[in-house]
N, C-alpha and C positions, 0 to 999 in steps of 0.2 A: 576646783575638785569638786564631786557631785556625791552626794550623800548617800549612806545607804537605802533610804526610803527611794531615792530617785535611781540609783541601781536595780533595786529589787521591782520597781514600778516599769524599767525599761525591759526588764530582764523576764516580767510576767509577758510581756508583749513576747517575746522572742518565743516564751514557751506556748503562748498560744498559737501564734503560726506554725511552730512544729507540729502541734497537736494536728491545726487543721491541713496540712501538707500530708502528716502521715494519714489522716481517715481519708483525704479526697484521692490521694495515690490509690490507697486499696480499694477505694469505691470504682477508680479507673482501671485499675487492674484486674478487677473483676469482671467489669464491663468490654474490656478491650481484649485483654489476654485469658480469661476466666482463669487465672490465678494470683497468689498472691506470696511472694518468697518471704519464706519465715525470717531467714536469717536479716535480710534489710528491716524487717519490723522490729527484729531483737534491737537493731544498731539503732533505730527511733529512740527506741524505749529507753536505752543504756544512755543516750544522750540525753534524754529528757530527764533522767533520774540524775545526772551529773551534774548538769545545767542546775537542777532545782537545789542541789545540795549546795552548791558553791553560791548561787546568788539569794538564798533566804535566810540572811544572815542577821540577826538583833543588832540592834544600835549599841547593845551593850557590850558586843565584843569589841576588841581592843581595836587601836585604831590601825596597829600591823597587820592583824586578820584583813582588816578593811583593805588598806594598800594593796596586801597582797590578793584578794578577790577581785580587786580591779585590775590588777596586772594579769590576773590568771584567765578572768572572764575572756578576753578574745582570742585564747588560744583555743578555749573549748567551742567558740563562733567558727573559728575558722575550721576545726574539726567538723561541725554540724554543715559548713558550705561544703567543704570538701565530698564528703559524705553523700549531701543531695548530689552533687556533682556527679559524683560517679554512678549513683543511681539512675540518674536523668541519661549518662551516656549509657549505662548496661541496659535499661528500658528502649533506648532508641535502636542500639544494636538488633536487639533481640524483635523489637519491632519491625526491623528492616530486612529480616533476613532475608535472603535472596528469593528460597523456595517458598518463603509464606507469601504467596503473592496476593491472597484476598483481603489482605490488610492493608488497611493505605499506607503507602508510602509518605516518611516524614522526609522531604528535601533540606536541609541546610546548605546553603551554597557555602562552599568554603573561602577561606578568607584570602589564596592564592588563586580564587575562579577568575580565570580569563575575561571575564565580563564586569568584573569588579571596576579594573583598572582601563587607564585611555592608553592607547597604544599607537606607533607611528604608523603613517599613511605610504610609509617607505614600500615599493613594489619590489618583487623577486622573481627570477625565473628559476621555479622550482625543479626543472627536469633533471633528471641524472641522465646525462648525453653518455657518460661512458658506460654505462647498464645498456642504456636502450643498443647503442653499437654492438655490444656484446650479443642480445637478442638476436639482431638482426643476422648473424653469423650461424647462428645453431643450426644445424642439421639433426634428423630422424624423424621418426614417425610423429605426427601431429603438429610438428614445428610450425611456427607460422600460422596455425589456426587451419593445417590442410586436413583434409578428411581420410581416415584411415581404412584401407578396402582390406578386409580379410580375406584369407584362402577360404576355400570348400570345407576342411576339417576346423578351421578357427569358427566359423559360423556357426557348425555344429555344436562346438564347445560354448559357445556365446549365448544360445538360445535358451537355456534356463535361467541365466544371469539376468538376460534382457525380459525374460517374463516375471521373475521376481521383484526388480527393482526400476521396469520399464524405460532404463536407456542402457546401452552397451557399455559395462562394466570390466568388460574380456577387454574392449579396446582402453577405456581406462588404465587399466594396469598396464598395456603396452606403452604407453604415451608418460616421457618424462613427468612428474609431478611439477617440476618449475619450468615446464615448456613455454613457450613464446607465442605469444597472440599479434595479430596484425593490427597497426596502430590506424583505427579505423576514424580516428577525429577527424572534422573540417581543418583544413589548411589554415584557417584563424587560428584554432587553438594550438596550435605547433609550437607558437613564437608568443603565445599569450604569457602575461606575469601576474603576481596576484601578490597580496599583501606578506611584507616579509615576517611579519609576525602574526602566527596562526594560532588557533588554540587547540591544545590537545585532543585527541580522538579514543575513543574504546568502539572498536569493531566488535558487534554481537552477532553470533551465528549458532542459532539454534538447530539442531539435528536428530534426526532418528534412523537407526539403523542405514546410513549413508554408506555407499561403498566408502574403504578408506583411504585409497588412491584419488577419489573423486572429493572426498573432503578436503583431504591434505595438500590437495593440488590449489583447493580455493584460498587455503591458509599461505601457502606459499606465494599465492600471486598478490595478496594482501602485503605482505611483510615485502618482498622484493620491489614493489612498485609503490612504494609508500615512502617519503621520505622520514627516517626512522624518530627524527626528534618530533614530528606530530605524531606518531604512531605510540599512544601510550600503552594498549594492552587490548590484545585479541580476548574476548569471553566465549568459549564455548558453551552450550547447553544442551547437554544430553538428555533427550526425553525419554527417559527412562526405557533406552534401547533394549533390546533383547538380542541383540549379537554381541559376542565373546569380544569381538577386534573392536570395539565401540569403548572397550573399557582400558584393560595389559598394553596390548598390542600401540592404541592410539595412544595411551600415554608414554610409552617408551618413544614409539617412532618421534613425536615431539619433544621430547627429551634430549634426543640426539640432533636434533635440527635445530630448535630456536632456544631462544632465550628464553626459559620459565619465567623470569621474573617479569616477562609480557604476557604471560599466558594464563589464564584462569578456566578452571573447568568445574560446571556445576551439573551436578547430577538429579535431575529432578524425581522425587519418591514416586512418584506414580505419572504415567502419561496424563501429559497435560495440554499438549497440543501447542500451536506456534505462536499463539498470542500470550498464554503465560509463560512460553518459554522466552519469548522477547524483553516479559516483563520480568522475569527473576535475571536475566541479563541487564537489563536497566537500572536494578536495585543493587547489582553488584560494583556498576561500572563507577571508577572515578575518573573519567575524563572528561573534558569542559563540552566534547559534543559527541553525542551516541549517532554511531553509523549501523541501521541494521541492514545486515546481507543475508540469503540463502545461501546453504549448503553445498551447493552445487552450480558453482558461479566463478568465472576467472575476472580478476580486475585488468583493466587496458590500463596502457602507458600515460603516468601520471595523474590517475585519478584521483586522488585525496585533495589537492589545492583547492582546484573549482568546486567543488563538491562542498567545500568549508569555507569559503572566502565569503559568499554571502552571508552566512550564518555570522563570520566574524565581524561584519558590518551591522547586522540587526540579528540579535540572538534570538527574536521569535520570527525569523525563516526560516520554513524547513526546504530541502534540496533533495529533488532525485536524480541520479546519473540516467543517462540512456541506456534502457536494456536491449541488447543484442540477444541474438540466437545460437546458441552451439547445438546441433545435429544431434539427437539423442540415439541415433544407429552410428553415428560415423564421427563422432566430434570436431566436424568441420565449425569452423568460426563463420558465423553471416553476418556481414555489416548493415546496421541499420542505415539508411541514405538519408531519409529524413525524420524529422519528430514529430508528434501532433501533442495534443493537448486532452487528456484525460476526462472523463464527463458520465454521465449515465443516462438511460433512457427512464421512459416510467414504468417499464416493467423492470425495472431496477437490476440492470447488466450492465457491465462496463463497456462503455463505449469510445470512440477516439472523436475529437473534433479537429480540425484543420487549424494550422498556425495563422495568426493575423498579421496583417501587413507590419506591424510594428515588430513579431519576432522573426523577421525575417531579414531587416536591415544588416545586424550582426550576428554571424551563425555561432562566434563565439562568447555572446550575452546569453545568460540564464533569461528565460521566458517563464510567464507564469501558467500554470496549469490548475485547473478547477479539482480535479480529482487524482490524487497520485494514484499509481499503481502498486503501490504497496510495498513490493516484495524488498524494495533495495532504495533506502533514502538515510538522511542525515539530520537530524536536530539536536539543538542544546540540551545537555541535561534540565539546565533551569526551565527553559519553555516547556521542554516534556511533562515535566513536574508540576508546572502552574497548570498546564491544561487535565493535570488526574492521570497521567500516562493512558493508558487504555481503560474505557470501563472493564472491571473484571467480570462482568456479567457476560463479555462475549467469550465464547468457548472456542476452542480446538482452532478452527482456522475460518476465514469468510468474512467479509462485512468490516474488516478492522481500518480499511483503508478508507472507506465513505466517513467512518465514523472522524478519524483524525482529521483528515480534509476538512469536514466540515466542522470541527472543531478550531485549525487554525484560523481557516478563513472568516469564521463568525465571534471570535474572541481574541481579536487582536493581532493575527499575523499574517503572513504571505507565505506562499507555496510557488518554486522553481522547478523545473527542470533543466540540465544545463548539458550541452553538446559536449561539452570539452572533460566531460568524468563520464566512463563506461564500461560495461561489465557486460562479459557473455554470459548467457545462464542458459541451462539443460531444460527444455520445456519438454515435459513428459506428464503424461497420467499420475495423479497420486498413488503410489504404492503402495503406502501404508495402510493396515489393517481399522476398521472401524472401530473406537474406542467404545469400549463397554459400556450401556447403558445410555450413549448420545446418538442420538440420530437427528437428521435437519437441523445441526446447530447452526450452519450457515446461514439456512433462510430466519431460524431464530435469531439470530445476531444482526440480520438485515432490519428485519422490523424491530428490535430494538433501537437502531439506530433512526429508523424511520419516527418511531414514537417521540423520540427525543429529540430530535432537532429539525424535522420537516414541517412542523407548527400544521396549517390546515392544508399543506399540501400533501400531505401523506394520505389523502382521500383518493386521488389523481392516480397514485399506484395502486392501493386497494381496489380500486374499481375496474383496473384492468384484468383483474383476477381476485374477486371477492372470497371464492371457495378456497383456494390457497391461503390467504391472507388470513381470512379468519378463521383457521382452524390454528394456529399459530399461538402459542400463550410466549409475549415478550418478558414474561417474568417481572419483578419487582423494579420498577423505575425511579422510585421514589429519591435514590441518593444521586442516581446520575441528573436526573431533573433538577433537584436542590442545586448541585454543584455549576449545573449550566446558568442558573440564575445568578450565584454567588459572583460569577466571571463576569456578569453582565454581559453578554453575548448577543450579537446583534440577532434578529428574526431572518428566518429561512428566506424571504423576498429578497434582501439585502445580499444573498448567494446569488439568487437567479437574476436580477436586473443588475446588479453592478462585476461579478465575479465570471458569470456563465450566460449573457444576456444570449449568443448563437445556440445555446442550447434549446430553449424555448422556439427559436425561429426551426430549428430542424425536429425536433420533438415536442410538439406543442401538447400544452397537459389538456387540453380538449382537442382529439382529434377530428380535424375537419372534414366534410363530408367529401368522399372520393368523385373522379370523374365517370368513375365504374369499378366494381368490383363484383368478386364470385369466382365463378366458374368460366373459363374461356373456352367457348366451343365453336368446332368447326361448324360452318354452314354445309359444306359440302357431305360430310360426317356427323348429323348429329351426336352420336354416341360416343364421339371421339374428344378430349380436351385436353388443351396443355399439361405436363405432369411434370415436376421436377424429379420425379424418379428418385429420389432421396441421394441425389448425385454428391459430389464435394466440389467446394469453390472454386470453379474456373471451367467445371466440366459442363458441358453442355444438356442442356433439358430435353426433354422427348413428348410422347404420345401417350396416352392409355386410355382404355374404358374410363366415359365420365364416372365418377361413383361419388362425389361430392365429400371428398377428402379434404378438411379445412386444413390439413397441413400441405400437403403435395398439390393438390389443383384447387387453391384459391389464393387470387391475387388481388390487387388495388394498383388502378389507375390513378395514382395519388394527385393532390394540388402540388407537390415538387419535380410534377412530370413526366415520374418515372412509374414501373410497373413495382411494385413491392410483393414478392411471396408473404401472404399474410402467417402470422403467428411464429413467426421468425424473428430470435433475438441471439445477438444483435441482429437489425435488417438486413435481410437478402432482396437482392432485386434480379431483376432480369437486364441482361446486356449483352450486347451484339458485339461478337469477336470471331472476325475471319470465317464472315456470312454463317455463324452459328448461332442461337439465341442459348449463352451461359447463365451463371447461376454465379453472384458475383456480392460481395457486402453492396449496399447503397450509397452512392458518393456523394447524393445528393447537389452535383452540380453538372447534371444534366450529360450533354456530351455523349458517350455511346449507353448512355442509361436512357437517352431521351426518346418519349414513345408518344404518340398521339393516335387517338381513335378517331376515326372519321365517320360519323354517325350515317351519313348518306351510303357511302361505297363499305360499310363494312368491314374495312382495312385498318390493321393495326401498321402505321407509318411509324421506320425508326430513321429516329434523326429527323433534319429539318427537310424540309418540303422538297428541296433542289435536289436532294440526292438521290429522291427516286426509289428509296427501299421499303419493302414490305416484308411481313411474315407471312410464309407458306406453308403448307401441308404435305407431308409425302406420306401417305396411308399405306405403300408397300413397306417401306422400310420404317414406319412409325417415327418417323423424327419430322422435325419441325424447322426450317433454316429461313435466313435471310437472302432476297432475292429481286431485283426489279418488279417496282408495281404494274400491276395490271389490274385494272377496276373489274374487266369482263371475266377474269377466273374466279372460279366458285372456290378453290384451294386458299385464295388468298380474302376470303371473306368469314369474320368470325361474331359470334354473338357472346354478351356478357350477362349474366344473372342478374344485374343490375347495372343500370345507365341513366344518368342523370341527364338527358336531353337538353336543358336551358344552357349546362355547363359546357358539354361538347358542341354546341352550337355557337357556343360563343368564347371559344377556345382562348382568346387572347385576354379578356376581362375577370376570368377565374383562374385563382391558382399562382404560384409564384412566378416572379416576373420571367420570360421567355429568353433563354442565352442564345438561342441561331438568331444570327443577325437578319437574315433573309425572312424565317419565321414571324420573327418579331415586326418586320417592318410589314409582313401581309397581314398578319391578324390584328395590327393595331390599325390599320388602314380601313379595315373591312369592317371594324366595329364602330 
């Protein structure tokens, strides 16, 4: 048995620890939360008083009293531990309040987390064949994703709704909220099996003033086409909507149609935007995997297992579904026939890269993508918070897909798209009003991402448009840069060289000198130039009076051997279609976008030489078209503002490899 002096010495140490925790907790509260709860402080003072009273006993006290003290002290120590635990739980709950997004989230992986335990490698067919068969037999407006055609009277009624929401809410209200959609997956996906033991999922849906039928159709599609044992909850984040139906009527509908044990509703105290709405939902989520989706989408058949299977195998995997289109004016579901890989160009606009050879072997296998689209994706809660979630300095919308993609690839993760998980998405102009005192937030967000993650490569972005980028203040980056260093993330060079090397092939950091550039003037009519006329994709370009318009009359005959319309992002090129010269996204694979300028004859030759097709002018109709080459016709002769004679005369030895076999043979031999 220990003596009184031993007890007193030991418990002075306990007392000093109590004081230390109390003081430093108070300091922490003031610095982090800007307040100290007085009731908690009183608990500490009371504990100190009681402990001191019972442990500072003189040696002259009776042995009975010593025994009593020895036996009673652990009770108070237990009380102290319980108080500290409760206090910690209280502060954790307070700090992690979903709507207090600006506070750093403290993620503690649950003891029952999927990723703490080993799991069977047994596979399972997750299809609900009875439900799939039932959906195939549904009839009615919009079923199977068909377009809904309105009467003249209905069209008039729909106009104000379209004007406000930029999609046809009148049609949305006519369609069943549980309508069926076509199964657009590749055949290989329709018999695919996935792990039998998969993690639980929280689906997070931020919304602002969304049409009630559109929002609830999104929710129905998630519940109806998800295995119930995998769908733990759906979290709706109301971004301070100002429509009454986004409150009482929505909640009433949810109570009538869903298990409310699986639905949470968070209402943001002020308009906060998509990024903070997602963060609020993530802070409230309890599932192993977070699935972020938009509020105007429809989940396709068996969407969930293929989305989370790669995450079950590697918690640092991030997976996006294939996003297909729902026409905003008719609600027709449009199948996307082929996938692609997301990336960016040096103007920092989102672009697509083609699938690599290894990505085409098995359509049911997920394939790596450098940059996610960002609207819909799945990520484990564990990895999301390891990465710090989104940078809370990002505001409203824009740039978050780049930030998270860079984080994933540079900080130990991998990112996939999967053909076997698909969503229909209503593409529309953003209908919501500007948030007060928030402007150019998307540009500011992108600059934060550039400054944080792109190292010295950022200069290649800034050099494209110094005036634009120099005018933007990215804000305080101390925290995010320190967090990157803490995670020991790779340099940006790794992303370009290992993850997206073909990005540099298509979009070199330093643009190589073109074969020719500037205005394309007719030799027959020197004041007439080729002009895009502001046409839409796929439409024919034409002619206009030369006026040095850098947006409509400026072109480049690039080393890619195509004619790019200058100042366009994403890159747009001239394309030969049905004897017309059309405006189309640059394909980078020559084909119908393969052009050559003959320095001697001054003709613009379309395709390989053997095709004998040239660009010609029709002055009377102010049109430009493609016809058989005739070097004697003045209407087929053109000049450029700038021409590199050396490169043009040595066509085979400059630029990217020639893909046309006959041209390749001719120009290789001639050189």
